[in-house]
VOGU-3710 file (C-alpha; in Angstrom, 3 decimals, decimal comma):
1> mnetdnavrv> -2,381/18,963/-3,010  -0,856/20,931/-5,870  -0,863/19,848/-9,531  2,684/18,428/-9,409  1,992/16,422/-6,264  -1,181/15,022/-7,787  0,618/14,037/-11,013  3,370/12,350/-8,964  0,770/10,531/-6,850  -1,103/9,232/-9,893
11> hlyerfvaeg> 2,143/8,178/-11,619  3,393/6,452/-8,487  0,222/4,378/-8,059  -0,087/3,564/-11,766  3,514/2,301/-11,906  3,198/0,437/-8,599  0,170/-1,473/-9,883  1,612/-2,056/-13,364  5,087/-3,144/-12,232  4,490/-4,447/-8,713
21> rppgvaetaa> 6,846/-1,857/-7,254  6,788/1,903/-6,772  8,901/4,042/-9,059  11,926/5,845/-7,674  12,276/9,608/-7,722  14,470/9,527/-10,851  11,925/7,387/-12,711  9,091/9,692/-11,715  11,059/12,795/-12,654  11,874/11,376/-16,094
31> alaldeaeaa> 8,314/10,204/-16,729  6,785/13,555/-15,763  9,528/15,819/-17,158  10,373/17,114/-13,686  13,665/18,015/-12,099  14,698/15,216/-9,696  14,751/17,670/-6,788  11,186/18,706/-7,617  10,058/15,056/-7,754  11,803/14,338/-4,439
41> qayrrleqah> 10,046/17,311/-2,829  6,718/16,009/-4,159  7,423/12,601/-2,578  8,165/14,324/0,732  4,977/16,419/0,531  2,967/13,271/-0,234  4,458/11,692/2,876  3,559/14,767/4,935  -0,014/14,472/3,588  -0,128/10,781/4,668
51> vivlapgttn> -0,479/9,575/1,080  2,748/7,536/1,117  5,371/6,450/3,632  9,042/6,782/2,751  11,722/4,467/4,058  13,428/6,336/6,914  16,021/8,835/5,721  15,279/8,253/2,014  12,862/9,125/-0,749  12,214/5,436/-1,423
61> vwmanplsav> 8,548/4,563/-1,158  7,955/2,045/1,604  4,166/2,185/1,586  1,639/3,656/-0,794  -1,382/2,589/1,152  -2,792/0,076/0,795  0,273/-1,293/-1,042  3,559/-2,256/0,578  6,815/-1,955/-1,350  8,377/-4,667/0,805
71> ptafpveter> 7,175/-8,199/1,516  4,854/-8,479/4,499  2,820/-11,151/6,240  -0,147/-10,118/4,073  0,375/-11,347/0,500  -2,513/-10,468/-1,792  -3,618/-12,083/-5,042  -5,903/-9,909/-7,163  -7,301/-9,890/-10,650  -4,469/-7,500/-11,543
81> gsffgnciwd> -1,521/-9,261/-9,938  0,240/-10,116/-6,702  0,973/-7,507/-4,055  1,578/-7,106/-0,337  -0,653/-5,254/2,097  0,772/-3,502/5,145  -1,840/-5,131/7,401  -5,077/-7,067/6,923  -6,978/-3,796/6,457  -4,643/-2,766/3,627
91> algtvamlgr> -4,562/-6,272/2,146  -8,343/-6,335/1,832  -8,204/-2,728/0,610  -5,833/-3,854/-2,136  -8,419/-6,380/-3,301  -11,070/-3,652/-3,295  -8,812/-1,215/-5,140  -7,667/-3,635/-7,847  -10,805/-5,599/-8,568  -13,713/-7,101/-6,805
101> sgrvetrcpd> -12,166/-10,513/-6,261  -8,968/-11,683/-4,607  -7,349/-13,588/-1,819  -5,229/-12,746/1,219  -3,230/-15,428/2,996  -1,773/-14,722/6,400  -1,429/-16,292/9,835  -3,188/-15,691/13,090  -0,805/-13,527/15,129  -1,818/-15,390/18,281
111> cqeplvftvr> -1,640/-19,088/17,300  0,075/-18,884/13,885  -2,655/-20,941/12,200  -3,021/-20,114/8,488  -5,854/-17,734/7,618  -7,281/-17,184/4,153  -9,553/-14,267/3,342  -11,313/-14,679/-0,002  -13,301/-11,934/-1,698  -15,575/-12,766/-4,634
121> dgelepvdav> -17,426/-10,058/-6,504  -16,868/-7,596/-3,668  -18,106/-9,900/-0,916  -15,848/-11,365/1,779  -16,493/-15,070/2,135  -17,138/-16,228/5,701  -13,979/-16,926/7,660  -13,635/-18,048/11,254  -11,505/-15,139/12,397  -11,696/-11,808/14,134
131> vhyavpaarw> -9,675/-8,822/12,996  -8,396/-6,839/15,966  -6,567/-3,503/15,931  -4,555/-2,724/19,035  -4,478/0,978/18,170  -7,538/3,030/17,164  -7,521/4,049/13,485  -7,354/7,719/14,454  -3,876/7,060/15,905  -2,381/4,831/13,167
141> weniafn> -0,243/7,605/11,679  1,486/8,197/15,006  3,644/5,182/14,130  2,381/3,886/10,785  5,287/1,489/10,331  4,487/-0,319/13,574  0,720/-0,439/13,214
//
């Protein structure tokens, strides 16, 4: 990752956490004194490096793992605010990234019963649930928007 890409990555995550949404290319370019085309290329390189996921055909950030730029079935409450995870893995990762305590509310994909995952001081409280991944982690990027 080159210096520009790293600066864009750091700015993107800082703004996402501070504002609850990722910055657009124009915002990033202005904040980092970059040409918009240069910022857009950095976003595309970050996507190629599996750092972010862009909405198809755009430079709009869809996912900056573990954060989702769009509402999902995995709302997260952390010490630093409310966010959405892309999946349960990312939702719990959001708690870990933004503090040591938080809560994820979702539903069982099989029976639709509510599920609550609570983390206090870095420890997941017991919950009567099993997390299952239909696709091995090594293959998630083959279709990251589906998985």
